[in-house]
TORTITOR-910793 format. One record per residue: x, y, z of N, C-alpha, C, O, CB in turn. Coordinates in steps of 0.2 Angstrom, whole numbers, plus 5000, padded with zeros to 4 digits. Glycine has a CB too. Layout:
BEGIN
XYZXYZXYZXYZXYZ
...
***
This chain:
BEGIN
527446135265527646125258527146085255527046095249528346085258
526846025258526345985254525746025252525446025247526145925259
525546075257525046115256525146165250524746165245524846165262
525746195249525946235244525846195237525646215232526646265244
526146135237526146085231525446075229525246075223526446025233
524946065234524246045232523946115229523546105224523846025239
524046165232523846235229524046235222523646255218524046295233
524646225221524946235214524646185209524446205203525746225214
524546125211524146075207523446095205523246085200524146005211
523146125210522446155209522446205204522046215200522146175215
522946245204523046305199523146275192522746295188523646345201
523546225191523746195185523046165182522946165176524346145185
522746125187522146085185521546135183521246125178521946045190
521446185187520946235185521046275179520646285175520846285191
521746285177521846325171521646285165521446315160522646335171
521746215166521546175160520846165160520546165154521946105160
520546145165519846125165519346185163518846175160519646105172
519546245164519146305163519346345157519146405156519046345169
519846315153519946345146520446405147520346455143519346365143
520946405151521446455152522146435149522346475145521546475159
522346375150523046355148523046285146522746245151523546375153
523246265140523246195138524046175137524446215135522846175132
524246115139524946095136524946095129524446075125525046025139
525446125126525546125119525646055116525946015118526146165117
525246045110525345985106525145925110525445875110526045975103
524645935114524445885119524245815116524345765118523845905124
523945825110523745755106524345715104524245655103523345775100
524945745104525545715103525945705110526545695109525945745098
525645705115525945695122526245755124526645755129526345635122
526145815121526445885123527145895121527545845119526345885130
527345955123528045975122528246005128527946055131528146025116
528845985131529046005138529146085138529446115134529645975140
528846115143528846185145528646225139528846285139529646195146
528146205136527846245130527046245132526846185132528046225123
526746295132525946295133525646345128525846385125525846325140
524946325127524546365123524046395128523746365132524146315118
523846465126523346495130522646485127522646505121523546575130
522246465130521546435128521046495128521346555129521246385132
520446485126519946535125519946595131519846655129519346505124
519946565137519946615142520546645144520646705146519546585148
521146605143521746625145522046675140522346725142522246565145
521846675134522046725129521746795131522046845130521946705122
521146795133520846855135521146885141521246945142520046845136
521246845146521646865153522346895151522446945153521646815158
522646855147523346885145523346945141523746995142523646825141
522846955137522747015133522547075137522847125137522247005127
522147065142521947115147522547135151522647195153521347095151
522947085154523547105157524047145153524247205155523947045160
524147125147524547165142524347235141524747285141524647125135
523647245140523347305139523347355145523447415145522647305137
523347325151523347355157524047385158524147445161523147315163
524547345156525247375157525347425152525647475153525747315156
525147415145525247465140524947525141525247585140524947435133
524347525144524047595145524347635151524447695150523247585147
524547595156524947635161525647655159525847705161525047585167
525947615155526647635153526647685147527047725147527047575151
526247675142526347715136525747765135525947825135526247665130
525147745136524547795135524547845140524447905139523947755135
524847835146524747875152525447915153525447965157524647845158
525947905148526547945149526747975142526847935137527147895151
526748045142526848075135527548065132527648065126526748145136
528048045137528748035134528847965134529447945133529148075139
528447915133528547845132528147825126527547835126528347805138
528447795121528147775115528247695114528647665117528347815109
527847665109527847595109528347575103528447615098527247565108
528447515102528847485097528647405096528447375101529647485098
528747385090528647305089529147285085529047285079527947295086
529747265088530347245084530247175082529947135085530947255088
530547155076530547085074530947035078531347055082530847085067
530646975078530946925082531646905080532146895084530546865082
531746905073532346885070532746955069532547005066532246855063
533346955071533847015071534446985068534646935068533947045078
534847035066535547025063535946985068535947015074535847085060
536346935067536646895072537146935076537346925082537046835069
537446985073537947025077537647065082537947085087538247085072
536947075082536647105088536747065094536947095100535847105087
536747005094536846955100537646955102537746935108536546895099
538046965097538746965099538847035103539247035108539246965093
538547085100538647155104538347155111538647185115538347205100
537847125111537447125118537747075123537647085129536747105117
538247035121538546985125538246915126538446875130538547015132
537646905122537246845123537646785120537646735122536646855120
538046795115538346745112538946715116539046655117538746765105
539246755120539846735124539646725131539946685135540346785124
539046755134538946755141538246735143538046735149539046825144
537846715138537146705140537046625142536846585137536646725134
537346605148537346535149537046525156536946565160538146525150
536846465157536646435163537146385166537346345162535946405163
537246385172537746335175537346265176536846265181538046355182
537446215172537146155173537546095176538146095175536846125166
537146055180537445995183537045935182536445935182537546005190
537345875180536945815179537045765185537545765188537245785172
536545735186536545675191536745615187536345595183535945675195
537245585189537545525185537045465186537045415182538145505188
536645455191536245405192535545415189535345365186536145395200
535245465190534545485187534545505180534045505177534145535191
535145525178535245555171534845625170534745645165535045505166
534645655176534345715176534745775176535345775179533845725182
534545825172535045885172534645945176534045955175535145905165
535045985180534846035184535246095183535846095182534746015191
534946155185535346215186535646215192535346205198534946285185
536346215192536646215199536546265204536446255210537446205197
536446325201536346385206535646375209535546395214536346455202
535146355205534446345207534446285213534046295218533946325202
534846235212534846185217535046215224534846205229535346125215
535646255223535846285230535346335232535246345238536546325228
535046375228534646435230534046405234533746425239534346475224
533746345231533146315234533346285241532946285245532846255229
533946255241534146235248534246285253534046275258534846195247
534546345251534546405255533846425257533746445263534946455252
533446425252532746455254532346415259532046445263532346455247
532546345259532246305264532446325271532046325276532346235263
533046345272533346365278533046435280532846445286534146375278
532946475275532646545276531946535278531746575283532646585270
531546485275530846475277530846455285530346465288530546425273
531346415287531346395294531346455298531046465304531946345295
531746505296531846565300531146605300530946635305532446615298
530846605294530246645294529646615298529246645301530046645286
529646545298529146515302529246535310528746545313529246435302
529946535312530046555319529846625320529546635326530846545321
529946665315529746735316528946745317528646775321529946785310
528546705312527846705312527546675319527046695321527546665306
527846625321527646595328527746645333527246655337528046535330
528246685333528346735338527846795337527646815342529046765338
527746805331527246865330526546845333526246885336527246875322
526346785331525746755334525746755342525146765345525546685331
526246745345526346735352526246805355525946805360526946695354
526646845353526746915356526246965354526147015357527446935355
525946955348525447005345525747075344526247075341524847015350
525347125346525547195344526247215348526547255346525047245347
526447175353527047195357527647165353528247175355526947165364
527547125348528147095344528547145341528347185337527847045339
529247135342529747185339530147135335530647105337530147215345
529947135328530347085324531047095323531447055323529947095317
531247165323531947175322532347155328532947125327532047255321
532147165334532447135340532447065340532947035342532147165346
531947025338531846955338532346925333532746875335531146935337
532446955327532846925322533546935324533946885322532746965316
533746985328534446985330534646955337535246945338534647065331
534146935340534346905347534146825348534346795352533946945352
533646805344533446735344533946695341534146695335532746725341
534246645345534846605343534646565337535046565332535146565349
534146535337533946495331533846535325534046505319533246455333
533546585325533446625319534046655317534146655311532946685321
534446685321535146705319535546655316535846665311535546735326
535546595318535846535315535646525308535946515303535846475319
534946525307534646505301534846565296535046545290533846505301
534746625298534846675293535546685291535746705286534546745296
536046675296536746675295536946625290537346635285537146665301
536646565291536846505286536546525279536846515274536546445288
535946555279535646565272536046615269536146605263534946595274
536246675272536646725269537346695267537646715261536746785273
537646655271538246625269538246585263538646585258538546585275
537746545262537646495256537546545250537946525245537046455257
537146595250537046635244537646675243537846685237536446685246
538046695248538746725246539246685243539546705238538946755253
539246625245539746575242539546555235539946545231539846515247
538846555234538646535228538746595223539046575217537846525228
538646655225538846715220539546715219539746725213538646775224
539946695224540746695222540946645218541346655213541146695229
540646585219540746525214540546535207540846515202540446465217
539946575206539746585200540146635196540246635190538946615200
540546675200540946725197541646695196541946705190540946785201
541946665200542646645200542746575197543146565193542846645207
542346525200542546455198541946405199541746405205543146425202
541646385194541046335194541246275199540746245201540846315188
541846255199541946195203541846215211541746165214542746175202
541846275212541746295219540946285220540746265226541946365221
540546295215539846285216539746205217539246185221539446305209
540046165213539946095214540146075221539846035224540346055209
540746105223540946085230540446105235540346075240541646115231
540146165234539646185239539046135239538746125244539346255237
538846115233538246065232538446005236538045975240538146045225
539045975235539245915239539345925247539145885251539945895236
539545985248539646005256538946005259538845985265540046065257
538446035256537846045258537445975258536845975260537446095255
537745925254537345865253536745865250536245835252537245825260
536745915245536045925241535945865236536445845233536145985237
535345835236535245775233534745785227534445835226534945725237
534745745222534345745216533645745219533445705223534445685211
533245795217532545805220532145745219531645735223532245865218
532245705214531745655212532045585215531645545217531745645204
532645575215532945515217533345505223533445455226533345485211
533545565226533945565232534645555231535045555235533645525237
534845545224535545525223536045595224535745645222535645495216
536645585226537045635227537745625222538245655223537345645234
537645585217538145575212538145625206537845615201538045495210
538545675207538445735203539045735198539645715200538445795206
538945765192539545785187539745855189539545885194539245775180
540245875185540545945186539945985183539545975180541145955182
540046055185539546105183539846135177540446155176539446155189
539446135172539646165165539146225163538546215165539746115160
539446265159538946325156538646295150538946265146539346385155
538046315149537646295143537246365140536946395144537146245145
537446375133537146435130536346425129536146375127537446455124
535946475131535246465131534846485124534246485124534946505137
535246515120534946545114534746485109535146435108535346595110
534146495106533946445100534246475094534146525092533146445100
534546425090534846445084534346425078533946375079535446405083
534346465073533946445067534346475061534946495061533246485067
534046465055534446485049533946525044533346525044534646415045
534346575041533946615036534246605029534846625028534046695038
533846585024534146575018533846515014533446465018534846555018
533846505008533546455004533846395004533546335003533446484997
534546395005534846325005535346325011535546375014535346324998
535546265012535946255018536646285017536946305022536046175019
536846285011537546305010537646385011538146405013537746295002
537046415009537146495009536746525015536746585016536846525003
536446485019536046505024536446545030536946525031535646445028
536146595032536446635038536246605045535646595045536346705037
536646595049536546575056536146635060536546685060537146545060
535646625062535246675066535046645073535146585074534646695063
534746685077534546665084533846685084533646745082534946685090
533346655088532746675090532946725096533246695101532246615092
532646785096532846825101532746805109532246775110532546895101
533246805113533146785120532846835124532746825130533846765123
532846895122532446955125532247005120532447005114532946985130
531847055122531547105118531947165118531847215114530847115119
532347175123532747245124533147265118533147325117533147235130
533447215115533947235110533647265104533947305100534347175108
533047245102532647275097532447345098532447385094531947235096
532447365105532347435107532947475106533047535103532047445114
533547445108534147485108534447495100534647555099534747445111
534347445096534547465089534047505085534247535080534647395085
533447515088533047565085533047635089532547675088532347535085
533447645094533447705098533447765094533047805095534047705102
533947775089533947835085533347845080533147895079534547835081
533147785077532547785073531947815076531547865074532347715070
531847795083531247815086531347895089530947935088531147775092
531947905091532047975094532048025088531748075089532847975097
532248015082532248065077531548065074531348125073532748045072
531248015073530648015069530048045074529548075072530447945067
530148025080529648055085529848115089529548145093529548005091
530448145087530748205090530748205097530548245101530348265087
530948145100530948135107531548165110532048175108530948055108
531348195116531848225120532048185127531548165130531648295122
532648175128532848145134532648185140532748245140533648135134
532348155145532248075146531548055142531048085142532148055153
531647995139531047965136531147895136531647865137530947995128
530547855135530547785135530347755129529947785125530247765141
530547695127530247655122530047585125530347555129530747635116
529347575124529047515127528947455122528747475116528447535131
528947395124528847345119528547285123528747265128529447325115
528047245120527847175122528047135116527947145110527147175124
528247075118528347025113528646955115528846955121528747055107
528646905111528946845112529746845113530046885109528746795107
529946805117530646785118530746715119530246675120531046825124
531346685117531446615117532146595121532646625119531446595110
532046555125532646525129532646455129532146425131532746565136
533146425128533246345128533346325135533846295137533746325123
532846335139532946325146532946245147532546205145532346345150
533446215150533546145151533146125157532846075157534246125152
533046165162532646155168532046195168531946235173533146155174
531646195163531046235163530546195167530446135166530746245155
530146235171529746195176529246245179529246305178530046155181
528846225184528446265188527946295183527746355183528746315192
527646255179527046275174527346335170527846325166526446295178
526946385169527146445165527646485168527846545165526546475163
527946475174528446515177529046525173529346575172528546495184
529246465171529946465167529746425160529746355161530546435171
529746455155529546425149530146435143530546475144528846445146
530046395138530546405132530346455128530746495124530646335129
529646475127529346525123528946565128528446535130528946495117
529046625129528746665133528646735131528946755126529046665140
528346785135528146845132528446895138528346885144527446865131
528746955135529047005140528647065139528347085133529747015139
528547105144528347175143528947225146529047225152527647185147
529247255142529847295144529847365142529447385137530447265140
530147405145530247475144530947505145531147495151529747525148
531247535140531947555141531847635141531647665137532447535135
532147665147532047735148532747765147533147755151531747745155
532747815142533447845141533547905144533047955144533447855133
534047915148534147975153534848005152535247975149534047955160
534948065154535648095154536048055159535848035164535548165157
536748045157537248015161537248055168537248115168537948015158
537248015173537248055180536548055183536548065189537548115179
536048045179535348055182535047985182534447975184534948095177
535447935181535147865180534847845187534347805187535647815177
535247855192534947835199534347865201533947835204535547845204
534247925199533647965201533047925197532547915201533648035199
533147905191532547875187532547805189531947775189532747885180
533047775191533047705194532547695200532147655200533747675195
532647745204532247745210531547755209531047735212532547785216
531447805204530747825202530447765199529847755201530847875197
530747725195530347675191530247615196529847575195530747645185
530747605201530647555206529947565210529547525211531247555211
529847625212529247645216528647645211528147615213529347715218
528747665205528147665201527947595199527347585198528347705194
528347555197528147485195527847445201527447415200528847455193
528147455207527747425213527047455214526647415215528247435219
526947515213526347545213525847515208525247505210526347625213
526047505202525647475197525447405199524847385198526047465190
525947365202525747295204525247295210524747265210526347255207
525347345214524847355220524147375218523747365222525147395225
524147415213523447435210522947375209522347385209523547475204
523247315208522847265206522547225212522047185211523247215202
522747245218522447225224522547155226522147115229521747235224
523147125224523347055225523647045232523846995234523847025220
523747105236523947095243524747125243525147095240523947025245
524847175247525447205248525947155251526547155249525447265252
525747115255526147065258526447015253526946975255525747025263
526147005247526446965242526946985238527246955233525846945237
527247045239527747085235528347095240528247115246527547145232
528947095237529547115241530047135236530047105230529747065246
530447185237531047205233531647155235531747145241531247275234
532047135230532647105231533147145227533247135221532647025229
533547185231534147225228534747175227534947145231534347285232
534947175221535547135219536147165222536347225221535547135211
536547115225537247135227537747115221538147155220537447095233
537647065218538047045212537647075206537147045204538246965212
538047115202537647145196537947115190538447095189537847225196
537447115185537647095178538147145175538247205178537047095173
538547125170539147165168538847235165539347275165539447125162
538247245163538047305160537747355165537547405163537547285155
537647335172537247365176537647405182538147375184536747325179
537347455184537647485190537147485196537347515202537847555189
536547465195536047455200535547405197535347405191535747515203
535247365202534747315199534347295205534547285211535047255196
533647285204533247255209532647215206532547225200532947315213
532447165209531847125207531247145211531347155217532047045207
530647145208530047145212529847065212529747035207529447185209
529947035218529746965219529046965222528747005225530246935224
528746905219528046895221527946825224528346775223527546895215
527546815229527446755233526946705229526346705230527146775240
527346675224526946625221526846565225527046555231527346595215
526446515223526246455227526846415229526846375234525746405223
527446425225528046395227528546435230529146425230528346355221
528346495233528746545236528946605233528646615227529446505238
529246655236529446715232529946705227530446675228529746765238
529746725221530146725215530146785211529646825212529946665210
530646795207530646865203530046865198529846825194531246865198
529746925198529146945194529346995189529146995183528546965198
529747045191529947105187530647125189530747125195529447165187
531047145184531647175185531747245184531447265179532147135182
532047285188532147355186532947365187533247345192531847405192
533247385181533947385180534147455178533847475173534147325176
534747475181535047535178535647505174536147485176535347585183
535547505167535947475162536547515160536947495156535547445156
536647575163537147625161537147635153536547635150537847595162
537647645150537647655143537947595139538147605133538047725141
537947535142538247485139538047465133538347445128538247425144
537347455132537047425126537147475120537347445115536347415127
537047535121537047585115537847585113537947585107536847655117
538247585118538947595116539247525113539647525108539447605122
538947465115539147405112538847405104539247385100538847345116
538247425103538047425096538347475092538447465086537247445096
538647535095539047585091539647545089539847555083539147645096
539947515094540647475092540547425087540947425082540947445099
540047385087539947325083539747345076539847315071539547275086
539347405076539047425070539447475066539347485060538347455071
539847515070540247565067539847635066540047675062540547545061
539247635069538747695068538647725075538547685080538147675064
538647795075538447825081537747815083537247825079538647895080
537647805090537047805093537047855098536947835104536847725095
537047915097537047965102536548015101536148015096537748005101
536448055106535848105107536148175107536648185112535348085112
535948215103536148285104535648325109535048325108536148325097
535948345115535548375120535548455119536048485120535748355127
535048485117535048555115535148595121535348655121534348575112
534948575127534948615133535748615135535948665138534548585139
536048555134536748555136537248575130537848585131536948485139
536948575124537348585118537848535117538448555116537548655118
537748475118538248425117537948355115537348345117538648415124
538348315112538148245111538348195116538848205119538448225104
537948145118538148095122537748035121537248035118538048115130
538047975123537647915123537247915130537547905135538147855123
536547905129536147905135536247845139536447795137535447915133
536147855146536047795150535347765150534947805148536247815158
535247705152534647675151534447645158534747615161534647625146
533747655160533447625165532947575162532447595159533147675171
532947515164532447465161531947435166532147425172532947405158
531347425164530847395168530647335164530447345158530247435170
530647275166530547215162530147165166530347135171531147175160
529547155164529047105168528847045163528747065157528447145171
528846985166528646925162527946925161527546925167528946865164
527646925156526846925155526646865157526046855161526646935148
526946805156526746745158526746735166526346705169527146685155
527246765169527346755176526846805179526546785184528046785178
526646855176526146905178525446865178525046875183526146965174
525346835173524746795172524746745178524146735181524746755165
525246705179525246655185525146685191524846665196525946615184
525446745193525346775199524646795200524346785205525846845199
524346825195523646845195523146785196522746785201523446885189
523246735192522846675192522846635198522346625201523046635186
523546625201523646585207523346615213523046585217524346565207
523446685213523246725219522446725220522146735225523546785220
522146735214521446745213521046675215520446685216521246765207
521346615214520946555214520846545222521346525225521346495211
520246535224520046525231519546465231519146455227519746595234
519546435237519046385239518746415245519046425250519346315240
518046425245517746455250517246415253516846375250517446525248
517146415260516546385263516046435265516146485268516846345270
515446415262514846465263514546455270514646405273514446455257
514046495271513646495277513246425278513246405284513246555278
513046405273512646335273513046275273512846225273512146335267
513746285274514246225274514446205267514946165267513846175278
514146225262514346205255515046245253515246295257513846225250
515346225248515946265246515846285239515446255235516546215247
516246335237516246355230517046375228517446395232515846415229
517146355222517846375219517746445215517246445211518146325214
518046495217517946555214518646585212519146585216517646605219
518646615206519246645203519146725204518846755200519446625196
519446755210519346825211519846865208520146905211519346835219
519746865201520246905197520046975198519546995199520146885189
520547025198520447095197519947105191520147085186521047135196
519347135192518847135187519147175181518847155175518247175190
519647215181519847245175520247195171520247215165520347305177
520447145174520747095170520347035168520546995164521347065174
519747025171519346965170519246955162519047005159518746975173
519246895160519146875153518446895151518346925145519246805151
517946885155517246895153517046945159517046925165516846835152
516746995157516547045162515847035165515747045171516547115159
515347005161514746985163514446925159514546925153514247045163
514046885163513746835160512946845160512746865165513846765163
512646845155511846855154511546785154511646745150511746895148
511046775159510746715161510046725161509746755165511046685167
509646695156508946685156508746635161509046585161508646675149
508246655166508046605171507846535168508046485171507546635175
507446545163507246485159507246495152507346555150506446465161
507246435148507346445141506746455137506546415132507746385138
506246495140505646505137505346565139505646605142505146445138
504746585137504346645139504646705136504546755139504246645146
505046705131505446765129506046785133506346835131504946815128
506246745138506746775142507446765138507846815139506846725148
507546715134508146715130508246775126508746795124508246645127
507646795123507646845118507846915121508246955119506946855115
507646925127507846985131508546985133508947035132507446995138
508846925135509546915137509946925131510446955131509646845139
509746905125510146915119510146995117510647015115509846875113
509547025118509547095117510047135122510447185120508847125118
510147115128510547145133511347135130511747175131510447115140
511447075128512147055125512247095119512847125119512146985123
511847105115511947145109512147225111512547255108511347155104
511847245116511947315119512647315122513047365121511447335123
512847265126513447275131514047255127514547275129513347225137
513947205122514547185119515047235115515647215114514447125114
514747295114515147345111515647375116516147405113514647405108
515547365122515947395127516347345131516847355134515547435131
516047285132516347235136516247165133515847155128515947225143
516747115135516647045133516147015138516247015144517347015134
515646995135515046965139514946895136515146875130514447005138
514546855140514446785138513646775139513346805143514846735142
513446725136512746695137512746625139513146585137512346705130
512346615144512346545147511646525149511346565153512846545153
511346475146510646455148510646385150510046355152510246465142
511146345151511146275152511246265160511646305163511746245149
510846225163510846205170510446255174510246305171511546195172
510346235180509946275185510446345186511046345185509846245192
510046395188510446455188510946455193511546485193509946515190
510846425199511346415204512046385201512546405203511146375210
511946335197512546295194512846345190513446345189512246235191
512446385186512746435181513146485185513746505183512246465177
512946505191513346555195513946525197514546555196512946575201
513946465199514646425201515046425195515746435196514446355204
514846405189515246405183515546465182516146475180514846375177
515246525182515446585181515946615186516446645185514946645180
515846595193516346605198516946575197517546605197516046575205
516946515194517546475193517946505187518546495186517446405191
517646545182517946575177518146645178518446675174517446575171
517946665184518146735186517746795184517946855184518846745184
517146775181516646825179516446875184516146845189516146795175
516546935184516346985190515546985191515346995197516647055189
515146985185514446995186514046935183514246915177514247065183
513546915186513046875182512346915182512146945187512946805186
512046925176511446955176510946915174510946885168511547015170
510446905178509846855177509246895175508946935178509746815184
508946865169508346895166507846845168507846785167508446895158
507246875172506746825174506046855172506046905168506746825182
505546835175504846855172504746925174504346955171504346805175
505046945180504947015182505247065177504947125176505247025189
505747045173506047085168505547105163505547165161506647045165
505147055161504647075156504147135158503947175154504147015154
504047135165503547185167503847255168503547305167503247155174
504447255171504747315173505447335170505747385172504747325180
505747295166506347305163506947305168507347345167506347365158
506847265173507447255178507647185178507347145176507147275185
508247185180508647115181508947105187509047155191509147105175
509147045189509547035195510347035193510446995189509346975199
510747075196511447075195511747045201511647075207511647145193
512146995200512546965206513246975205513546975200512346885205
513546995211514247015212514646955214514446915219514347075217
515146935210515546875211515846865218515746815221516046875206
516146915220516546915226516146905232516246875237517046975227
515546945233515146945238514546905238514246885243514947015240
514346885232513746845230513146885231512546865231513746785234
513246955233512646995234512247005227512547005222512847065237
511647005228511147015222510747085223510447095228510746955221
510747125217510347185217509947185211510047155206510847245217
509347215212508847225207508947295203508947345207508147215209
509147295197509347355194508947365187508747305184510047365193
508947415184508647425178509147405172509747415173508447505177
508847375167509347355161509747415159510347415157508847325155
509447475159509747535156510347555161510747595159509247595156
510347535167510947545171511547505171512047515174510647555179
511447445168511947395168512647415165513147405168511747335163
512647455160513247475157513647515162514247505163513147515150
513347565165513647605170513947565176514447585179513247665172
513547525178513747475184514347435182514847435186513147435186
514347405177514947365175515547415173516147395176514747325168
515447465170516047515168516347535175516947545175515747575164
515947555180516247585186516647525189517147545192515647605190
516547465188516947415192517547395188518047375190516447355193
517447395181518047365177518447415173518847395169517747315172
518247475174518647535171519347535172519547535178518347595172
519847535167520547535168520747595172521147595176520847535161
520347655170520547715174520447715181520847735185520047775171
519847685183519747675190520247635194520447645200519047645191
520547585190521047535193521647575194522047565199521047475190
521847605188522547635188522547695192523147715195522747655181
521947725194521947785199522247765206522347805210521247815199
522247695207522447675213523247685214523447675220522247605215
523547695209524247695209524547755213525147765214524547695202
***
């Protein structure tokens, strides 16, 4: 656990030191759980967003985009259930005065038990090698059976308490002797529900102002525009509407850096299908979305599906793609079969039909919806944390390298004149002028070239291109590859094709 904490601290520190993420309003001592994306972070975030958009919209003829407003009519949130049911179960510690999500306290306690089981499994795997039968070991090893049984029992009781009676959740916390993570106190209040929406006002005066909410999700903007998009685009079911944008949740227990924030960005797609075909499309999008994640090469072992046993009121199937963050496996993306709940709810509250006429069936119906929803900030954290490496080199020295998928890297190449004289900077500037039309490139002439290599490694730049005196003679340069540190001598005229081959979105998405 200590090692994981150290890794996570390094991630947060590196993000600030190299211009990826800053605490918001830091000159005023910051604002809790709100962050600003800095000069390199905004590029990485943009590249992740575009990689998603191209795979979701550009590569699918039956999916189109939308950018709905953040402010929506307040009845939207009554219809969606957010006014009445968008709550977190909170519990206060009477001694520390700290507030926590009760379900998270229990889940983290349960996960520690699960991790004990996983350690036993990994020990056995290392001991028996290729002969290891995990399924047999999990069902016969008494210690593992006990751990996993306890883990499942706790989660089952938590799910029941969340549905039936929050006092059962408090009783579970007390029975498990869960303590305040900071102080160790076990002096808890009752568990209470807290609505997560941010309220605001629309109007010139306090007397006439309308109460509004900052949207807690982007999906509802898609649902209320369903018919507008379908009719104006002459869309035929099945079709999808994709959107990226900000959402806001008044998280009381916002933590783990950008994993859980009060202002965050979502990348969502709502796919409208015939009733009865939703499960076919649900499984299709589960498989497709996992392939998208795997295309980035962050390691298949870092992903797993978590199929929901307890479903939201609007769903008939749901699964999370979980990712192995520095603090353990957590939700990265959700795939949900939302039935026809949302469109029917907006029909009811608006008094207007939101139906589709299917010419093949010659009938009107309210489509069912399959949703894919990934947090852009969580995706950023998954990519960034997994890519950050500390390597020991052959000469015993170490380097910090950010091995970002090159398609996502903020800067694709750094152009480095070996010295700041003899016309080398001029040649370097000429190369930049040529490449910048196609790629984000940087110029760096400060310090020895080895130190500049290390700086670009830490920024995640896939290529360093060094202009030296030989360049003047034969128009060749040295191109250094970030991950292998291999150096090749190539013609300046070949640079564009070399970089394009490595960072092309097409080449990366073809891995799906």
